[in-house]
C-alpha positions as CSV (number, residue, x, y, z in Angstrom):
1,M,0.3,0.1,0.1
2,N,2.1,3.0,-1.0
3,L,0.3,6.2,1.2
4,C,1.4,9.9,0.5
5,D,0.8,13.9,1.9
6,S,-0.8,15.2,-1.1
7,D,1.5,18.5,-0.5
8,N,4.6,16.1,-1.4
9,L,3.4,15.2,-4.5
10,G,5.4,16.1,-7.6
11,K,8.4,17.1,-5.0
12,I,12.1,15.4,-5.2
13,V,13.9,15.4,-2.7
14,S,17.3,14.5,-1.8
15,N,20.5,14.3,-0.2
16,A,23.7,13.2,-0.1
17,D,22.7,9.3,-0.3
18,V,19.6,8.9,-2.4
19,E,17.3,11.1,-5.4
20,I,13.1,10.5,-4.5
21,E,11.0,11.5,-6.8
22,I,7.4,11.3,-5.3
23,S,5.5,11.8,-8.2
24,K,1.6,12.1,-9.3
25,E,1.5,8.6,-11.1
26,Y,3.1,6.5,-8.3
27,F,1.2,7.6,-5.1
28,G,-1.8,10.6,-6.5
29,G,-4.3,7.6,-7.2
30,Q,-7.0,9.3,-4.8
31,L,-7.4,11.3,-2.3
32,V,-8.3,9.5,0.9
33,D,-9.8,10.7,4.8
34,E,-7.5,10.1,8.1
35,K,-11.1,7.6,8.5
36,E,-9.9,5.3,5.2
37,A,-6.9,6.6,5.8
38,I,-6.0,4.3,9.1
39,T,-8.2,1.0,7.7
40,L,-5.5,1.2,4.9
41,L,-3.5,0.9,7.2
42,T,-3.9,-1.5,9.7
43,G,-5.4,-4.0,6.3
44,A,-2.5,-3.6,4.5
45,N,0.7,-6.0,5.1
46,M,3.3,-3.7,3.5
47,L,3.3,0.4,3.6
48,N,5.1,2.5,1.6
49,L,4.8,5.4,3.4
50,V,5.7,8.8,2.9
51,G,5.3,12.0,4.5
52,N,4.6,14.1,8.1
53,R,1.0,13.7,8.7
54,I,0.9,10.2,7.2
55,V,4.2,8.1,9.6
56,K,2.8,10.2,12.6
57,L,-0.2,8.0,12.0
58,A,1.0,5.0,11.6
59,L,3.7,5.5,14.1
60,S,-0.1,6.6,16.7
61,L,-1.8,2.9,15.3
62,N,2.2,1.4,16.7
63,L,2.4,0.0,13.1
64,A,6.5,0.6,13.0
65,S,8.7,2.3,15.1
66,K,10.2,6.0,15.2
67,D,13.6,5.2,14.6
68,S,12.9,3.3,11.2
69,V,11.8,6.3,10.0
70,R,13.7,7.9,7.5
71,I,13.8,11.7,7.0
72,I,14.8,13.2,3.9
73,D,14.4,17.7,3.2
74,N,13.0,17.5,6.5
75,I,9.8,14.9,4.7
76,S,9.4,11.3,6.4
77,F,9.7,8.1,4.9
78,L,8.6,5.0,6.0
79,L,8.6,1.3,4.6
80,V,6.6,-1.3,7.3
81,Y,6.5,-4.7,6.2
82,K,4.0,-7.4,8.5
83,S,4.8,-10.3,9.2
84,I,1.5,-12.6,8.1
85,Q,1.8,-15.9,10.2
């Protein structure tokens, strides 16, 4: 599941190690509200999250550790893989 804060769409961010394009084609499929985002976050087995708000929401749901968050150009990035048993 790919979720991104809408204000980050179309940005290119970088640091010394990486450059990332937050493309509308990849992330911009559908706008969702917080309630729907929670449903998507808790129901997915894999999460690719970009943006301070969506990452903060995932952390508040205990889906990942704060230590797993990567910050590039003041934008939070988080990958989550849930174990299926």
